[in-house]
Chimera marker file (.cmm) of the C-alpha trace (Angstrom):
<marker_set name="trace">
<marker id="1" x="113.810" y="98.628" z="79.191" r="1" g="1" b="0" radius="0.5"/>
<marker id="2" x="112.578" y="101.747" z="80.961" r="1" g="1" b="0" radius="0.5"/>
<marker id="3" x="114.622" y="104.843" z="81.856" r="1" g="1" b="0" radius="0.5"/>
<marker id="4" x="114.474" y="106.218" z="85.373" r="1" g="1" b="0" radius="0.5"/>
<marker id="5" x="113.630" y="109.729" z="86.540" r="1" g="1" b="0" radius="0.5"/>
<marker id="6" x="113.749" y="110.763" z="90.181" r="1" g="1" b="0" radius="0.5"/>
<marker id="7" x="111.668" y="113.133" z="92.277" r="1" g="1" b="0" radius="0.5"/>
<marker id="8" x="114.054" y="115.802" z="93.677" r="1" g="1" b="0" radius="0.5"/>
<marker id="9" x="113.476" y="114.580" z="97.259" r="1" g="1" b="0" radius="0.5"/>
<marker id="10" x="114.761" y="111.051" z="96.496" r="1" g="1" b="0" radius="0.5"/>
<marker id="11" x="118.367" y="112.210" z="97.106" r="1" g="1" b="0" radius="0.5"/>
<marker id="12" x="117.359" y="113.205" z="100.631" r="1" g="1" b="0" radius="0.5"/>
<marker id="13" x="115.539" y="109.870" z="101.070" r="1" g="1" b="0" radius="0.5"/>
<marker id="14" x="118.675" y="107.943" z="100.133" r="1" g="1" b="0" radius="0.5"/>
<marker id="15" x="120.857" y="109.856" z="102.596" r="1" g="1" b="0" radius="0.5"/>
<marker id="16" x="118.680" y="108.453" z="105.401" r="1" g="1" b="0" radius="0.5"/>
<marker id="17" x="119.347" y="104.860" z="104.297" r="1" g="1" b="0" radius="0.5"/>
<marker id="18" x="122.393" y="102.783" z="105.263" r="1" g="1" b="0" radius="0.5"/>
<marker id="19" x="125.151" y="102.827" z="102.602" r="1" g="1" b="0" radius="0.5"/>
<marker id="20" x="124.982" y="99.038" z="102.061" r="1" g="1" b="0" radius="0.5"/>
<marker id="21" x="121.249" y="99.202" z="101.418" r="1" g="1" b="0" radius="0.5"/>
<marker id="22" x="121.731" y="102.178" z="99.059" r="1" g="1" b="0" radius="0.5"/>
<marker id="23" x="124.139" y="100.072" z="96.994" r="1" g="1" b="0" radius="0.5"/>
<marker id="24" x="121.620" y="97.217" z="96.786" r="1" g="1" b="0" radius="0.5"/>
<marker id="25" x="118.915" y="99.662" z="95.714" r="1" g="1" b="0" radius="0.5"/>
<marker id="26" x="121.183" y="101.108" z="93.020" r="1" g="1" b="0" radius="0.5"/>
<marker id="27" x="122.591" y="97.806" z="91.761" r="1" g="1" b="0" radius="0.5"/>
<marker id="28" x="119.735" y="95.344" z="92.285" r="1" g="1" b="0" radius="0.5"/>
<marker id="29" x="116.263" y="96.766" z="92.841" r="1" g="1" b="0" radius="0.5"/>
<marker id="30" x="116.252" y="99.783" z="90.515" r="1" g="1" b="0" radius="0.5"/>
<marker id="31" x="117.558" y="97.704" z="87.550" r="1" g="1" b="0" radius="0.5"/>
<marker id="32" x="114.956" y="95.033" z="88.333" r="1" g="1" b="0" radius="0.5"/>
<marker id="33" x="112.158" y="97.621" z="88.272" r="1" g="1" b="0" radius="0.5"/>
<marker id="34" x="113.459" y="99.144" z="85.047" r="1" g="1" b="0" radius="0.5"/>
<marker id="35" x="113.242" y="95.771" z="83.325" r="1" g="1" b="0" radius="0.5"/>
<marker id="36" x="110.025" y="94.629" z="85.066" r="1" g="1" b="0" radius="0.5"/>
<marker id="37" x="108.056" y="97.730" z="86.153" r="1" g="1" b="0" radius="0.5"/>
<marker id="38" x="104.895" y="95.722" z="86.840" r="1" g="1" b="0" radius="0.5"/>
<marker id="39" x="106.742" y="93.905" z="89.654" r="1" g="1" b="0" radius="0.5"/>
<marker id="40" x="105.454" y="96.436" z="92.207" r="1" g="1" b="0" radius="0.5"/>
<marker id="41" x="101.966" y="96.485" z="93.644" r="1" g="1" b="0" radius="0.5"/>
<marker id="42" x="99.578" y="99.185" z="92.376" r="1" g="1" b="0" radius="0.5"/>
<marker id="43" x="98.249" y="101.328" z="95.197" r="1" g="1" b="0" radius="0.5"/>
<marker id="44" x="94.612" y="102.312" z="95.702" r="1" g="1" b="0" radius="0.5"/>
<marker id="45" x="92.634" y="105.215" z="97.101" r="1" g="1" b="0" radius="0.5"/>
<marker id="46" x="94.367" y="108.599" z="96.996" r="1" g="1" b="0" radius="0.5"/>
<marker id="47" x="97.544" y="106.895" z="95.740" r="1" g="1" b="0" radius="0.5"/>
<marker id="48" x="95.932" y="105.258" z="92.688" r="1" g="1" b="0" radius="0.5"/>
<marker id="49" x="98.328" y="105.118" z="89.737" r="1" g="1" b="0" radius="0.5"/>
<marker id="50" x="101.400" y="104.777" z="91.939" r="1" g="1" b="0" radius="0.5"/>
<marker id="51" x="103.193" y="101.451" z="92.319" r="1" g="1" b="0" radius="0.5"/>
<marker id="52" x="105.017" y="100.309" z="95.448" r="1" g="1" b="0" radius="0.5"/>
<marker id="53" x="107.840" y="97.781" z="95.354" r="1" g="1" b="0" radius="0.5"/>
<marker id="54" x="108.538" y="96.102" z="98.699" r="1" g="1" b="0" radius="0.5"/>
<marker id="55" x="111.826" y="94.572" z="99.811" r="1" g="1" b="0" radius="0.5"/>
<marker id="56" x="113.486" y="93.606" z="103.062" r="1" g="1" b="0" radius="0.5"/>
<marker id="57" x="117.088" y="93.851" z="104.220" r="1" g="1" b="0" radius="0.5"/>
<marker id="58" x="117.704" y="92.076" z="107.505" r="1" g="1" b="0" radius="0.5"/>
<marker id="59" x="114.694" y="92.899" z="109.665" r="1" g="1" b="0" radius="0.5"/>
<marker id="60" x="114.006" y="96.275" z="108.022" r="1" g="1" b="0" radius="0.5"/>
<marker id="61" x="111.278" y="96.684" z="105.388" r="1" g="1" b="0" radius="0.5"/>
<marker id="62" x="111.708" y="99.235" z="102.582" r="1" g="1" b="0" radius="0.5"/>
<marker id="63" x="109.509" y="100.617" z="99.805" r="1" g="1" b="0" radius="0.5"/>
<marker id="64" x="110.114" y="102.223" z="96.412" r="1" g="1" b="0" radius="0.5"/>
<marker id="65" x="107.170" y="104.269" z="95.116" r="1" g="1" b="0" radius="0.5"/>
<marker id="66" x="107.034" y="104.976" z="91.388" r="1" g="1" b="0" radius="0.5"/>
<marker id="67" x="104.800" y="105.851" z="88.446" r="1" g="1" b="0" radius="0.5"/>
<marker id="68" x="105.042" y="104.004" z="85.143" r="1" g="1" b="0" radius="0.5"/>
<marker id="69" x="104.841" y="106.128" z="81.976" r="1" g="1" b="0" radius="0.5"/>
<marker id="70" x="104.307" y="103.329" z="79.454" r="1" g="1" b="0" radius="0.5"/>
<marker id="71" x="104.197" y="105.537" z="76.340" r="1" g="1" b="0" radius="0.5"/>
<marker id="72" x="107.572" y="107.140" z="77.088" r="1" g="1" b="0" radius="0.5"/>
<marker id="73" x="109.166" y="104.090" z="78.764" r="1" g="1" b="0" radius="0.5"/>
<marker id="74" x="109.944" y="106.136" z="81.878" r="1" g="1" b="0" radius="0.5"/>
<marker id="75" x="109.811" y="105.051" z="85.497" r="1" g="1" b="0" radius="0.5"/>
<marker id="76" x="109.287" y="108.111" z="87.735" r="1" g="1" b="0" radius="0.5"/>
<marker id="77" x="110.639" y="107.198" z="91.141" r="1" g="1" b="0" radius="0.5"/>
<marker id="78" x="108.826" y="109.286" z="93.744" r="1" g="1" b="0" radius="0.5"/>
<marker id="79" x="110.189" y="107.974" z="97.021" r="1" g="1" b="0" radius="0.5"/>
<marker id="80" x="112.553" y="105.393" z="98.520" r="1" g="1" b="0" radius="0.5"/>
<marker id="81" x="112.339" y="104.835" z="102.258" r="1" g="1" b="0" radius="0.5"/>
<marker id="82" x="111.731" y="102.525" z="105.191" r="1" g="1" b="0" radius="0.5"/>
<marker id="83" x="108.160" y="101.281" z="105.573" r="1" g="1" b="0" radius="0.5"/>
<marker id="84" x="107.569" y="103.392" z="108.677" r="1" g="1" b="0" radius="0.5"/>
<marker id="85" x="105.183" y="106.274" z="107.798" r="1" g="1" b="0" radius="0.5"/>
<marker id="86" x="105.987" y="105.664" z="104.117" r="1" g="1" b="0" radius="0.5"/>
<marker id="87" x="102.494" y="106.164" z="102.709" r="1" g="1" b="0" radius="0.5"/>
<marker id="88" x="101.726" y="109.181" z="104.894" r="1" g="1" b="0" radius="0.5"/>
<marker id="89" x="104.892" y="110.926" z="103.675" r="1" g="1" b="0" radius="0.5"/>
<marker id="90" x="104.197" y="109.851" z="100.076" r="1" g="1" b="0" radius="0.5"/>
<marker id="91" x="100.716" y="111.426" z="100.154" r="1" g="1" b="0" radius="0.5"/>
<marker id="92" x="102.264" y="114.746" z="101.246" r="1" g="1" b="0" radius="0.5"/>
<marker id="93" x="104.953" y="114.494" z="98.566" r="1" g="1" b="0" radius="0.5"/>
<marker id="94" x="102.560" y="114.084" z="95.636" r="1" g="1" b="0" radius="0.5"/>
<marker id="95" x="100.257" y="116.999" z="96.515" r="1" g="1" b="0" radius="0.5"/>
<link id1="1" id2="2" r="1" g="1" b="0" radius="0.2"/>
<link id1="2" id2="3" r="1" g="1" b="0" radius="0.2"/>
<link id1="3" id2="4" r="1" g="1" b="0" radius="0.2"/>
<link id1="4" id2="5" r="1" g="1" b="0" radius="0.2"/>
<link id1="5" id2="6" r="1" g="1" b="0" radius="0.2"/>
<link id1="6" id2="7" r="1" g="1" b="0" radius="0.2"/>
<link id1="7" id2="8" r="1" g="1" b="0" radius="0.2"/>
<link id1="8" id2="9" r="1" g="1" b="0" radius="0.2"/>
<link id1="9" id2="10" r="1" g="1" b="0" radius="0.2"/>
<link id1="10" id2="11" r="1" g="1" b="0" radius="0.2"/>
<link id1="11" id2="12" r="1" g="1" b="0" radius="0.2"/>
<link id1="12" id2="13" r="1" g="1" b="0" radius="0.2"/>
<link id1="13" id2="14" r="1" g="1" b="0" radius="0.2"/>
<link id1="14" id2="15" r="1" g="1" b="0" radius="0.2"/>
<link id1="15" id2="16" r="1" g="1" b="0" radius="0.2"/>
<link id1="16" id2="17" r="1" g="1" b="0" radius="0.2"/>
<link id1="17" id2="18" r="1" g="1" b="0" radius="0.2"/>
<link id1="18" id2="19" r="1" g="1" b="0" radius="0.2"/>
<link id1="19" id2="20" r="1" g="1" b="0" radius="0.2"/>
<link id1="20" id2="21" r="1" g="1" b="0" radius="0.2"/>
<link id1="21" id2="22" r="1" g="1" b="0" radius="0.2"/>
<link id1="22" id2="23" r="1" g="1" b="0" radius="0.2"/>
<link id1="23" id2="24" r="1" g="1" b="0" radius="0.2"/>
<link id1="24" id2="25" r="1" g="1" b="0" radius="0.2"/>
<link id1="25" id2="26" r="1" g="1" b="0" radius="0.2"/>
<link id1="26" id2="27" r="1" g="1" b="0" radius="0.2"/>
<link id1="27" id2="28" r="1" g="1" b="0" radius="0.2"/>
<link id1="28" id2="29" r="1" g="1" b="0" radius="0.2"/>
<link id1="29" id2="30" r="1" g="1" b="0" radius="0.2"/>
<link id1="30" id2="31" r="1" g="1" b="0" radius="0.2"/>
<link id1="31" id2="32" r="1" g="1" b="0" radius="0.2"/>
<link id1="32" id2="33" r="1" g="1" b="0" radius="0.2"/>
<link id1="33" id2="34" r="1" g="1" b="0" radius="0.2"/>
<link id1="34" id2="35" r="1" g="1" b="0" radius="0.2"/>
<link id1="35" id2="36" r="1" g="1" b="0" radius="0.2"/>
<link id1="36" id2="37" r="1" g="1" b="0" radius="0.2"/>
<link id1="37" id2="38" r="1" g="1" b="0" radius="0.2"/>
<link id1="38" id2="39" r="1" g="1" b="0" radius="0.2"/>
<link id1="39" id2="40" r="1" g="1" b="0" radius="0.2"/>
<link id1="40" id2="41" r="1" g="1" b="0" radius="0.2"/>
<link id1="41" id2="42" r="1" g="1" b="0" radius="0.2"/>
<link id1="42" id2="43" r="1" g="1" b="0" radius="0.2"/>
<link id1="43" id2="44" r="1" g="1" b="0" radius="0.2"/>
<link id1="44" id2="45" r="1" g="1" b="0" radius="0.2"/>
<link id1="45" id2="46" r="1" g="1" b="0" radius="0.2"/>
<link id1="46" id2="47" r="1" g="1" b="0" radius="0.2"/>
<link id1="47" id2="48" r="1" g="1" b="0" radius="0.2"/>
<link id1="48" id2="49" r="1" g="1" b="0" radius="0.2"/>
<link id1="49" id2="50" r="1" g="1" b="0" radius="0.2"/>
<link id1="50" id2="51" r="1" g="1" b="0" radius="0.2"/>
<link id1="51" id2="52" r="1" g="1" b="0" radius="0.2"/>
<link id1="52" id2="53" r="1" g="1" b="0" radius="0.2"/>
<link id1="53" id2="54" r="1" g="1" b="0" radius="0.2"/>
<link id1="54" id2="55" r="1" g="1" b="0" radius="0.2"/>
<link id1="55" id2="56" r="1" g="1" b="0" radius="0.2"/>
<link id1="56" id2="57" r="1" g="1" b="0" radius="0.2"/>
<link id1="57" id2="58" r="1" g="1" b="0" radius="0.2"/>
<link id1="58" id2="59" r="1" g="1" b="0" radius="0.2"/>
<link id1="59" id2="60" r="1" g="1" b="0" radius="0.2"/>
<link id1="60" id2="61" r="1" g="1" b="0" radius="0.2"/>
<link id1="61" id2="62" r="1" g="1" b="0" radius="0.2"/>
<link id1="62" id2="63" r="1" g="1" b="0" radius="0.2"/>
<link id1="63" id2="64" r="1" g="1" b="0" radius="0.2"/>
<link id1="64" id2="65" r="1" g="1" b="0" radius="0.2"/>
<link id1="65" id2="66" r="1" g="1" b="0" radius="0.2"/>
<link id1="66" id2="67" r="1" g="1" b="0" radius="0.2"/>
<link id1="67" id2="68" r="1" g="1" b="0" radius="0.2"/>
<link id1="68" id2="69" r="1" g="1" b="0" radius="0.2"/>
<link id1="69" id2="70" r="1" g="1" b="0" radius="0.2"/>
<link id1="70" id2="71" r="1" g="1" b="0" radius="0.2"/>
<link id1="71" id2="72" r="1" g="1" b="0" radius="0.2"/>
<link id1="72" id2="73" r="1" g="1" b="0" radius="0.2"/>
<link id1="73" id2="74" r="1" g="1" b="0" radius="0.2"/>
<link id1="74" id2="75" r="1" g="1" b="0" radius="0.2"/>
<link id1="75" id2="76" r="1" g="1" b="0" radius="0.2"/>
<link id1="76" id2="77" r="1" g="1" b="0" radius="0.2"/>
<link id1="77" id2="78" r="1" g="1" b="0" radius="0.2"/>
<link id1="78" id2="79" r="1" g="1" b="0" radius="0.2"/>
<link id1="79" id2="80" r="1" g="1" b="0" radius="0.2"/>
<link id1="80" id2="81" r="1" g="1" b="0" radius="0.2"/>
<link id1="81" id2="82" r="1" g="1" b="0" radius="0.2"/>
<link id1="82" id2="83" r="1" g="1" b="0" radius="0.2"/>
<link id1="83" id2="84" r="1" g="1" b="0" radius="0.2"/>
<link id1="84" id2="85" r="1" g="1" b="0" radius="0.2"/>
<link id1="85" id2="86" r="1" g="1" b="0" radius="0.2"/>
<link id1="86" id2="87" r="1" g="1" b="0" radius="0.2"/>
<link id1="87" id2="88" r="1" g="1" b="0" radius="0.2"/>
<link id1="88" id2="89" r="1" g="1" b="0" radius="0.2"/>
<link id1="89" id2="90" r="1" g="1" b="0" radius="0.2"/>
<link id1="90" id2="91" r="1" g="1" b="0" radius="0.2"/>
<link id1="91" id2="92" r="1" g="1" b="0" radius="0.2"/>
<link id1="92" id2="93" r="1" g="1" b="0" radius="0.2"/>
<link id1="93" id2="94" r="1" g="1" b="0" radius="0.2"/>
<link id1="94" id2="95" r="1" g="1" b="0" radius="0.2"/>
</marker_set>
């Protein structure tokens, strides 16, 4: 099982998400990723090395972007947000 680490901006990301969805992220999707980090899709191009896990609540699509550190069993969570402009914001965040 992996341990999670969070980019400092993830707290701000979560404040923008509905409280019910935040609870699902905390209680369902983060634990799932910690036990199965390969579940997300590996990104390409300038975001190579980053994984993106996709999920949907109601009609809204969300993403969790993270980096797997296999040697240290750490999952670095970079961003959690709605799909809208997700990858554009992620590119700015990792510069």
